[in-house]
LUMVEX-673300 format. One record per residue (C-alpha): z, y, x. Coordinates in nm, 4 decimals, padded with zeros to 6 digits. Example, Ala and Ser with C-alpha at 12.3 -4.5 7.8 and 13.67 -1.06 7.14 Angstrom:
BEGIN
<node pz="00.7800" py="-00.4500" px="01.2300"/>
<node pz="00.7140" py="-00.1060" px="01.3670"/>
This chain:
BEGIN
<node pz="-00.0232" py="-00.0031" px="00.0046"/>
<node pz="-00.1003" py="00.3478" px="00.1404"/>
<node pz="00.1826" py="00.6052" px="00.1422"/>
<node pz="00.1864" py="00.9634" px="00.1928"/>
<node pz="00.2536" py="01.1154" px="00.5401"/>
<node pz="00.6288" py="01.2125" px="00.5796"/>
<node pz="00.5285" py="01.5884" px="00.6265"/>
<node pz="00.3258" py="01.5657" px="00.2992"/>
<node pz="00.6398" py="01.4297" px="00.1056"/>
<node pz="00.8584" py="01.6960" px="00.2551"/>
<node pz="00.5846" py="01.9579" px="00.1861"/>
<node pz="00.5905" py="01.8706" px="-00.1984"/>
<node pz="00.9787" py="01.8497" px="-00.2117"/>
<node pz="00.9858" py="02.2232" px="-00.0669"/>
<node pz="00.7196" py="02.3089" px="-00.3313"/>
<node pz="00.9059" py="02.1654" px="-00.6250"/>
<node pz="01.2343" py="02.3390" px="-00.4853"/>
<node pz="01.0596" py="02.6573" px="-00.4696"/>
<node pz="00.8966" py="02.6375" px="-00.8238"/>
<node pz="01.2326" py="02.5329" px="-00.9989"/>
<node pz="01.4228" py="02.8361" px="-00.8199"/>
<node pz="01.1552" py="03.0695" px="-00.9320"/>
<node pz="01.2286" py="03.0087" px="-01.3170"/>
<node pz="01.6107" py="03.0294" px="-01.2041"/>
<node pz="01.5816" py="03.3370" px="-01.0607"/>
<node pz="01.4091" py="03.4650" px="-01.3425"/>
<node pz="01.6531" py="03.3276" px="-01.5986"/>
<node pz="01.9329" py="03.4949" px="-01.4226"/>
<node pz="01.7727" py="03.8237" px="-01.4373"/>
<node pz="01.7007" py="03.8068" px="-01.7928"/>
<node pz="02.0433" py="03.6828" px="-01.8838"/>
<node pz="02.2202" py="03.9590" px="-01.6835"/>
<node pz="02.0186" py="04.1944" px="-01.8841"/>
<node pz="02.1784" py="04.0897" px="-02.1990"/>
<node pz="01.8361" py="03.9768" px="-02.3550"/>
<node pz="01.9592" py="03.6247" px="-02.4627"/>
<node pz="02.2319" py="03.7823" px="-02.6974"/>
<node pz="02.2061" py="03.7329" px="-03.0487"/>
<node pz="02.0846" py="04.0166" px="-03.2865"/>
<node pz="02.2621" py="03.9394" px="-03.6242"/>
<node pz="02.2262" py="04.2678" px="-03.7800"/>
<node pz="01.8221" py="04.2868" px="-03.6954"/>
<node pz="01.8064" py="03.9014" px="-03.8579"/>
<node pz="02.0263" py="03.9683" px="-04.1671"/>
<node pz="01.8384" py="04.2844" px="-04.2423"/>
<node pz="01.4717" py="04.1069" px="-04.2352"/>
<node pz="01.6424" py="03.8265" px="-04.4459"/>
<node pz="01.7624" py="04.0408" px="-04.7176"/>
<node pz="01.4332" py="04.2749" px="-04.7004"/>
<node pz="01.2077" py="03.9788" px="-04.7339"/>
<node pz="01.4463" py="03.8360" px="-05.0339"/>
<node pz="01.4055" py="04.1692" px="-05.1975"/>
<node pz="01.0243" py="04.1516" px="-05.1434"/>
<node pz="00.9855" py="03.8333" px="-05.2846"/>
<node pz="01.2103" py="03.8873" px="-05.5907"/>
<node pz="00.9806" py="04.2195" px="-05.6331"/>
<node pz="00.6777" py="04.0161" px="-05.6440"/>
<node pz="00.8062" py="03.7651" px="-05.8620"/>
<node pz="00.9111" py="04.0228" px="-06.1077"/>
<node pz="00.5236" py="04.1923" px="-06.0712"/>
<node pz="00.4115" py="03.8621" px="-06.1600"/>
<node pz="00.6209" py="03.8223" px="-06.4696"/>
<node pz="00.5955" py="04.2033" px="-06.6016"/>
<node pz="00.2048" py="04.2301" px="-06.5211"/>
<node pz="00.1604" py="03.9162" px="-06.7122"/>
<node pz="-00.2224" py="03.7794" px="-06.7554"/>
<node pz="-00.4363" py="04.0301" px="-06.5557"/>
<node pz="-00.6901" py="03.9898" px="-06.2752"/>
<node pz="-00.4887" py="04.2291" px="-06.1119"/>
<node pz="-00.2549" py="03.9393" px="-06.0162"/>
<node pz="-00.4308" py="03.8641" px="-05.7551"/>
<node pz="-00.3362" py="04.1460" px="-05.5547"/>
<node pz="00.0042" py="04.0120" px="-05.5985"/>
<node pz="-00.1199" py="03.6815" px="-05.4765"/>
<node pz="-00.2389" py="03.8535" px="-05.1638"/>
<node pz="00.0682" py="04.0480" px="-05.1079"/>
<node pz="00.2793" py="03.7134" px="-05.1630"/>
<node pz="00.0731" py="03.5493" px="-04.8859"/>
<node pz="00.1406" py="03.8207" px="-04.6143"/>
<node pz="00.5158" py="03.8403" px="-04.7129"/>
<node pz="00.5547" py="03.4370" px="-04.7261"/>
<node pz="00.3988" py="03.4548" px="-04.3739"/>
<node pz="00.6714" py="03.6847" px="-04.2660"/>
<node pz="00.9018" py="03.4441" px="-04.4148"/>
<node pz="00.7692" py="03.1871" px="-04.1971"/>
<node pz="00.8102" py="03.3854" px="-03.8908"/>
<node pz="01.1787" py="03.4241" px="-03.9940"/>
<node pz="01.1883" py="03.0565" px="-04.0369"/>
<node pz="01.0331" py="03.0103" px="-03.7038"/>
<node pz="01.2872" py="03.2209" px="-03.5325"/>
<node pz="01.5953" py="03.0149" px="-03.6838"/>
<node pz="01.4098" py="02.6965" px="-03.5929"/>
<node pz="01.4312" py="02.8311" px="-03.2152"/>
<node pz="01.7948" py="02.8872" px="-03.2506"/>
<node pz="01.7268" py="03.2806" px="-03.1882"/>
<node pz="01.9405" py="03.4068" px="-03.4869"/>
<node pz="02.2704" py="03.2272" px="-03.5120"/>
<node pz="02.4904" py="03.0707" px="-03.1923"/>
<node pz="02.5622" py="02.7769" px="-03.4107"/>
<node pz="02.2958" py="02.5176" px="-03.4079"/>
<node pz="02.4120" py="02.4158" px="-03.7553"/>
<node pz="02.3789" py="02.7490" px="-03.8966"/>
<node pz="02.0508" py="02.7727" px="-03.7416"/>
<node pz="01.9334" py="02.4395" px="-03.9084"/>
<node pz="02.0519" py="02.5592" px="-04.2490"/>
<node pz="01.8643" py="02.9049" px="-04.2261"/>
<node pz="01.5723" py="02.7277" px="-04.1439"/>
<node pz="01.6101" py="02.4752" px="-04.4370"/>
<node pz="01.6541" py="02.7714" px="-04.6804"/>
<node pz="01.3700" py="03.0071" px="-04.5553"/>
<node pz="01.1155" py="02.7422" px="-04.4832"/>
<node pz="01.1722" py="02.4788" px="-04.7729"/>
<node pz="01.3357" py="02.6885" px="-05.0298"/>
<node pz="01.1742" py="03.0289" px="-04.9793"/>
<node pz="00.8376" py="02.8990" px="-04.8407"/>
<node pz="00.8027" py="02.5521" px="-04.9790"/>
<node pz="00.7388" py="02.3946" px="-04.6328"/>
<node pz="00.9414" py="02.1124" px="-04.4592"/>
<node pz="01.1259" py="02.2240" px="-04.1698"/>
<node pz="01.1928" py="01.8917" px="-04.0584"/>
<node pz="00.8076" py="01.8408" px="-04.0355"/>
<node pz="00.7336" py="02.1532" px="-03.8593"/>
<node pz="01.0552" py="02.1122" px="-03.6085"/>
<node pz="00.9243" py="01.7975" px="-03.4895"/>
<node pz="00.5481" py="01.8829" px="-03.4379"/>
<node pz="00.6441" py="02.2500" px="-03.2755"/>
<node pz="00.8840" py="02.0953" px="-03.0374"/>
<node pz="00.6352" py="01.8942" px="-02.8808"/>
<node pz="00.4005" py="02.1487" px="-02.8595"/>
<node pz="00.6476" py="02.3658" px="-02.6785"/>
<node pz="00.7402" py="02.0790" px="-02.4183"/>
<node pz="00.3761" py="02.0498" px="-02.3168"/>
<node pz="00.1695" py="02.3277" px="-02.4313"/>
<node pz="-00.2227" py="02.2419" px="-02.4104"/>
<node pz="-00.1771" py="01.8873" px="-02.2489"/>
<node pz="-00.4146" py="01.6248" px="-02.3456"/>
<node pz="-00.2283" py="01.3553" px="-02.5374"/>
<node pz="00.0962" py="01.5275" px="-02.5725"/>
<node pz="00.0439" py="01.8666" px="-02.7541"/>
<node pz="-00.0036" py="01.7868" px="-03.1441"/>
<node pz="-00.1860" py="02.1452" px="-03.1723"/>
<node pz="-00.4867" py="02.0086" px="-02.9860"/>
<node pz="-00.5238" py="01.6709" px="-03.1267"/>
<node pz="-00.8428" py="01.5840" px="-03.2688"/>
<node pz="-00.8795" py="01.6112" px="-03.6438"/>
<node pz="-01.1359" py="01.8284" px="-03.8440"/>
<node pz="-01.1621" py="02.0008" px="-03.5156"/>
<node pz="-01.1983" py="01.8959" px="-03.1478"/>
<node pz="-01.0190" py="02.1044" px="-02.8779"/>
<node pz="-01.1203" py="01.9262" px="-02.5810"/>
<node pz="-01.4295" py="01.7008" px="-02.4359"/>
<node pz="-01.2137" py="01.3920" px="-02.3950"/>
<node pz="-01.2538" py="01.3110" px="-02.7766"/>
<node pz="-01.6407" py="01.3628" px="-02.7449"/>
<node pz="-01.6973" py="01.0141" px="-02.5809"/>
<node pz="-01.8825" py="00.9210" px="-02.8578"/>
<node pz="-02.1084" py="01.1738" px="-03.0115"/>
<node pz="-02.0456" py="01.2859" px="-03.3830"/>
<node pz="-02.3549" py="01.2847" px="-03.5766"/>
<node pz="-02.4902" py="01.3588" px="-03.9324"/>
<node pz="-02.2554" py="01.6262" px="-04.1371"/>
<node pz="-01.9756" py="01.5917" px="-03.8857"/>
<node pz="-02.1701" py="01.6531" px="-03.5876"/>
<node pz="-02.3389" py="01.9367" px="-03.7657"/>
<node pz="-02.0107" py="02.0935" px="-03.8241"/>
<node pz="-01.8631" py="02.0039" px="-03.4725"/>
<node pz="-02.1300" py="02.1829" px="-03.3070"/>
<node pz="-02.0493" py="02.4895" px="-03.5189"/>
<node pz="-01.6903" py="02.4755" px="-03.5258"/>
<node pz="-01.5719" py="02.7932" px="-03.3590"/>
<node pz="-01.7948" py="02.9876" px="-03.6182"/>
<node pz="-01.6434" py="02.7746" px="-03.8945"/>
<node pz="-01.2824" py="02.7975" px="-03.7544"/>
<node pz="-01.1681" py="03.1160" px="-03.9637"/>
<node pz="-01.3166" py="02.9843" px="-04.2975"/>
<node pz="-01.1756" py="02.6668" px="-04.2345"/>
<node pz="-00.8374" py="02.8157" px="-04.2294"/>
<node pz="-00.8588" py="02.9044" px="-04.5947"/>
<node pz="-00.7427" py="02.5288" px="-04.6371"/>
<node pz="-00.4707" py="02.5598" px="-04.3980"/>
<node pz="-00.2072" py="02.6844" px="-04.6126"/>
<node pz="-00.2738" py="02.3947" px="-04.8594"/>
<node pz="-00.2577" py="02.1601" px="-04.5514"/>
<node pz="00.0549" py="02.3027" px="-04.4523"/>
<node pz="00.2268" py="02.1986" px="-04.7667"/>
<node pz="00.0862" py="01.8445" px="-04.7987"/>
<node pz="00.1682" py="01.7725" px="-04.4576"/>
<node pz="00.5430" py="01.8670" px="-04.4983"/>
<node pz="00.5629" py="01.6882" px="-04.8350"/>
<node pz="00.3997" py="01.3802" px="-04.6875"/>
<node pz="00.6806" py="01.3750" px="-04.4331"/>
<node pz="01.0011" py="01.4118" px="-04.6410"/>
<node pz="00.8557" py="01.1632" px="-04.8806"/>
<node pz="00.7546" py="00.9029" px="-04.5959"/>
<node pz="00.9204" py="00.6537" px="-04.4262"/>
<node pz="00.9836" py="00.8344" px="-04.0755"/>
<node pz="01.3159" py="00.9977" px="-03.9708"/>
<node pz="01.4049" py="01.3278" px="-04.1399"/>
<node pz="01.6914" py="01.5014" px="-04.0753"/>
<node pz="01.8836" py="01.5952" px="-04.4048"/>
<node pz="01.6191" py="01.4255" px="-04.6046"/>
<node pz="01.7596" py="01.4772" px="-04.9663"/>
<node pz="01.8337" py="01.8351" px="-04.8647"/>
<node pz="01.4495" py="01.8988" px="-04.7725"/>
<node pz="01.3183" py="01.7125" px="-05.0759"/>
<node pz="01.5604" py="01.9158" px="-05.3068"/>
<node pz="01.4515" py="02.2385" px="-05.1600"/>
<node pz="01.0878" py="02.1758" px="-05.1445"/>
<node pz="01.0845" py="02.0181" px="-05.5054"/>
<node pz="01.2598" py="02.3166" px="-05.6445"/>
<node pz="01.0486" py="02.5587" px="-05.4756"/>
<node pz="00.6906" py="02.4038" px="-05.5500"/>
<node pz="00.7731" py="02.3073" px="-05.8810"/>
<node pz="00.9205" py="02.6139" px="-05.9911"/>
<node pz="00.6614" py="02.8284" px="-05.8352"/>
<node pz="00.3750" py="02.6090" px="-06.0038"/>
<node pz="00.5691" py="02.6244" px="-06.3358"/>
<node pz="00.6079" py="03.0334" px="-06.3158"/>
<node pz="00.2492" py="03.0757" px="-06.2431"/>
<node pz="00.1215" py="02.8412" px="-06.5084"/>
<node pz="00.3518" py="03.0023" px="-06.7615"/>
<node pz="00.2486" py="03.3773" px="-06.6743"/>
<node pz="-00.0992" py="03.3207" px="-06.6305"/>
<node pz="-00.3897" py="03.1449" px="-06.8289"/>
<node pz="-00.5146" py="02.8213" px="-06.6433"/>
<node pz="-00.8306" py="02.9505" px="-06.4841"/>
<node pz="-00.6432" py="03.2802" px="-06.3695"/>
<node pz="-00.3416" py="03.0639" px="-06.2496"/>
<node pz="-00.5840" py="02.8530" px="-06.0199"/>
<node pz="-00.7224" py="03.1685" px="-05.8975"/>
<node pz="-00.3775" py="03.2999" px="-05.8018"/>
<node pz="-00.2905" py="03.0116" px="-05.6367"/>
<node pz="-00.6473" py="02.9936" px="-05.4390"/>
<node pz="-00.5813" py="03.3486" px="-05.3188"/>
<node pz="-00.2110" py="03.3126" px="-05.2258"/>
<node pz="-00.2761" py="02.9694" px="-05.0541"/>
<node pz="-00.6068" py="03.0790" px="-04.8947"/>
<node pz="-00.4763" py="03.4025" px="-04.7552"/>
<node pz="-00.1571" py="03.2255" px="-04.6326"/>
<node pz="-00.3269" py="02.9830" px="-04.4192"/>
<node pz="-00.5834" py="03.2408" px="-04.2783"/>
<node pz="-00.2963" py="03.4355" px="-04.1823"/>
<node pz="-00.0803" py="03.1747" px="-04.0115"/>
<node pz="-00.3987" py="03.0605" px="-03.8267"/>
<node pz="-00.4854" py="03.3948" px="-03.7236"/>
<node pz="-00.1335" py="03.4356" px="-03.5658"/>
<node pz="-00.1098" py="03.0932" px="-03.3977"/>
<node pz="-00.4735" py="03.0699" px="-03.2759"/>
<node pz="-00.4980" py="03.3188" px="-03.0064"/>
<node pz="-00.1842" py="03.1806" px="-02.8339"/>
<node pz="-00.3080" py="02.9012" px="-02.6643"/>
<node pz="-00.6668" py="02.8063" px="-02.7763"/>
<node pz="-00.9350" py="02.8674" px="-02.4943"/>
<node pz="-00.6528" py="02.8674" px="-02.2188"/>
<node pz="-00.6780" py="02.5896" px="-01.9485"/>
<node pz="-00.5964" py="02.2242" px="-02.0904"/>
<node pz="-00.4013" py="02.0167" px="-01.8865"/>
<node pz="-00.5009" py="01.6417" px="-01.8308"/>
<node pz="-00.2665" py="01.3634" px="-01.9490"/>
<node pz="-00.1507" py="01.2858" px="-01.5980"/>
<node pz="-00.0669" py="01.6416" px="-01.4636"/>
<node pz="00.2669" py="01.7322" px="-01.3623"/>
<node pz="00.3434" py="02.1144" px="-01.3624"/>
<node pz="00.6619" py="02.3057" px="-01.3178"/>
<node pz="00.8077" py="02.4582" px="-01.6485"/>
<node pz="00.7480" py="02.8308" px="-01.5474"/>
<node pz="00.3674" py="02.7662" px="-01.4333"/>
<node pz="00.3173" py="02.5536" px="-01.7305"/>
<node pz="00.4562" py="02.7855" px="-02.0018"/>
<node pz="00.2557" py="03.0948" px="-01.8450"/>
<node pz="-00.0474" py="02.9554" px="-01.7193"/>
<node pz="-00.1354" py="02.7811" px="-02.0649"/>
<node pz="-00.0144" py="03.0934" px="-02.3081"/>
<node pz="-00.1742" py="03.3998" px="-02.4075"/>
<node pz="-00.0380" py="03.7342" px="-02.4977"/>
<node pz="-00.1854" py="03.9668" px="-02.7384"/>
<node pz="-00.1375" py="04.3642" px="-02.6521"/>
<node pz="-00.0638" py="04.6178" px="-02.9290"/>
<node pz="00.1939" py="04.8203" px="-03.0674"/>
<node pz="00.4608" py="04.7729" px="-03.3282"/>
<node pz="00.2047" py="04.7315" px="-03.6005"/>
<node pz="00.0774" py="04.3957" px="-03.3840"/>
<node pz="00.4405" py="04.2951" px="-03.3338"/>
<node pz="00.4888" py="04.3219" px="-03.7238"/>
<node pz="00.1405" py="04.1329" px="-03.8040"/>
<node pz="00.2011" py="03.8351" px="-03.5484"/>
<node pz="00.6058" py="03.8105" px="-03.5948"/>
<node pz="00.6561" py="03.8683" px="-03.2192"/>
<node pz="00.4357" py="03.5478" px="-03.1236"/>
<node pz="00.1956" py="03.8353" px="-02.9679"/>
<node pz="00.4575" py="03.7817" px="-02.6746"/>
<node pz="00.3706" py="03.4175" px="-02.6337"/>
<node pz="00.4328" py="03.3621" px="-02.2873"/>
<node pz="00.8023" py="03.5191" px="-02.2912"/>
<node pz="00.8302" py="03.3219" px="-02.6012"/>
<node pz="00.7398" py="03.0088" px="-02.4442"/>
<node pz="00.9952" py="03.0825" px="-02.1383"/>
<node pz="01.2609" py="03.1839" px="-02.3410"/>
<node pz="01.2300" py="03.0049" px="-02.7035"/>
<node pz="01.5570" py="03.0981" px="-02.8061"/>
<node pz="01.5443" py="03.4701" px="-02.7320"/>
<node pz="01.5794" py="03.6875" px="-03.0218"/>
<node pz="01.2507" py="03.8412" px="-03.1573"/>
<node pz="01.3138" py="04.2203" px="-03.0849"/>
<node pz="01.3940" py="04.1296" px="-02.7028"/>
<node pz="01.0577" py="04.0034" px="-02.6427"/>
<node pz="00.8852" py="04.3243" px="-02.6180"/>
<node pz="01.1647" py="04.4248" px="-02.3493"/>
<node pz="01.1375" py="04.1335" px="-02.1547"/>
<node pz="00.7655" py="04.1314" px="-02.1259"/>
<node pz="00.7153" py="04.3884" px="-01.8106"/>
<node pz="01.0122" py="04.1769" px="-01.6292"/>
<node pz="00.8232" py="03.8732" px="-01.6670"/>
<node pz="00.4957" py="04.0069" px="-01.6159"/>
<node pz="00.6200" py="04.1907" px="-01.2554"/>
<node pz="00.7632" py="03.8397" px="-01.1947"/>
<node pz="00.4649" py="03.6501" px="-01.2319"/>
<node pz="00.2351" py="03.9131" px="-01.0096"/>
<node pz="00.5064" py="03.9046" px="-00.7441"/>
<node pz="00.4346" py="03.5070" px="-00.7290"/>
<node pz="00.0415" py="03.5240" px="-00.7812"/>
<node pz="00.0591" py="03.3451" px="-01.1187"/>
<node pz="-00.1910" py="03.4401" px="-01.3672"/>
<node pz="-00.0336" py="03.6371" px="-01.6501"/>
<node pz="-00.3112" py="03.6700" px="-01.9606"/>
<node pz="-00.3260" py="03.9262" px="-02.2018"/>
<node pz="-00.5864" py="04.0459" px="-02.4312"/>
<node pz="-00.6508" py="04.2277" px="-02.7540"/>
<node pz="-00.6306" py="04.0520" px="-03.0731"/>
<node pz="-00.9983" py="04.0943" px="-03.1365"/>
<node pz="-01.0631" py="03.9887" px="-02.7985"/>
<node pz="-00.8624" py="03.6721" px="-02.8463"/>
<node pz="-01.0438" py="03.5620" px="-03.1618"/>
<node pz="-01.3764" py="03.5690" px="-02.9580"/>
<node pz="-01.2311" py="03.3632" px="-02.6968"/>
<node pz="-01.1165" py="03.1132" px="-02.9493"/>
<node pz="-01.4533" py="03.0793" px="-03.0982"/>
<node pz="-01.6512" py="03.0777" px="-02.8033"/>
<node pz="-01.4251" py="02.8050" px="-02.6577"/>
<node pz="-01.4506" py="02.5951" px="-02.9721"/>
<node pz="-01.8271" py="02.6307" px="-03.0030"/>
<node pz="-01.8611" py="02.5157" px="-02.6062"/>
<node pz="-01.6239" py="02.2099" px="-02.6776"/>
<node pz="-01.8253" py="02.1174" px="-02.9679"/>
<node pz="-02.1760" py="02.1413" px="-02.8021"/>
<node pz="-02.0179" py="01.9728" px="-02.5273"/>
<node pz="-02.1271" py="02.2374" px="-02.3169"/>
<node pz="-01.8527" py="02.2630" px="-02.0541"/>
<node pz="-01.5884" py="02.0232" px="-01.9239"/>
<node pz="-01.2515" py="02.2040" px="-02.0055"/>
<node pz="-01.0856" py="02.0157" px="-01.7287"/>
<node pz="-01.2770" py="02.1750" px="-01.4433"/>
<node pz="-00.9622" py="02.4313" px="-01.3692"/>
<node pz="-00.8422" py="02.4834" px="-01.0289"/>
<node pz="-00.4908" py="02.5162" px="-01.1544"/>
<node pz="-00.4660" py="02.1703" px="-01.3082"/>
<node pz="-00.6466" py="02.0100" px="-00.9864"/>
<node pz="-00.3832" py="02.2198" px="-00.7770"/>
<node pz="-00.0950" py="02.0611" px="-00.9539"/>
<node pz="-00.2477" py="01.7300" px="-00.9721"/>
<node pz="-00.2886" py="01.7025" px="-00.5972"/>
<node pz="00.0701" py="01.8411" px="-00.5361"/>
<node pz="00.2315" py="01.5536" px="-00.7241"/>
């Protein structure tokens, strides 16, 4: 059996020690600045405001009665429910309370009872994504389904209608997101009523059943059948489009990590993530996820601190020669579309990335 020279082994150990100490140094700086402290007043305020907005929209639905103007109510409801899910996302990442139990219950109330989605399903999927973003075979967000995110799943060419769709998947990506709202609800329901392990399954079933059942009953009680279906179509369609428009820029089109690659935590999270520049309106629209690099490095950091920590992280990466990616929102959408089209056409190999090759050879 061939062994690596002793010098190579020692050099590899030194590299691993350096990259671990890099993140340790950054963490100490961030903690010393108080940026990991909880922001209870901020989150309680958001929870109360969102609750009042939901109550106001329900009142508008009931008082407005049968009217096509209710489609405006549906559009506003899609946006508010998107903001609700951002709050549930923060609770699931332990950003709101010090207590894990309190964060769990906050997620259950916000995601299941307010939005009708399964916290357990989302947490399992999202935790795997955070652990190994953009790694083939590990990150569920790049798994092959209706879309193909990497050429490893194109070993056999797709033909017929499926092939036609795949070759144009970049252009069809955003229209397809109009179905994502329905898909998110169905995936959650299948999980909590399935046989897989779900923490607090009875609570999830009770909350989701009450939310979805009560919502459908209210809509069909207030509106005629045709108008009710139109209301649900607008609300679910825009909700899915909104969620996809926020989450897609974060990693799509960034380097993909081969199955066997080993990369340290700091570089894995920075190199595979993309920030979206902008002001306070961008922060509101994207729920703080425009600071994706900082969020992946410090997932439990309260949302309002992400903007404050960004200059520190960016400077830290620049000092160590670590590429730090940041684009405008529209530019990120263009990158996503071009990447998906390129993969669909099998025009290039996304593994031809010097970053992944560097860390593969340093194993």
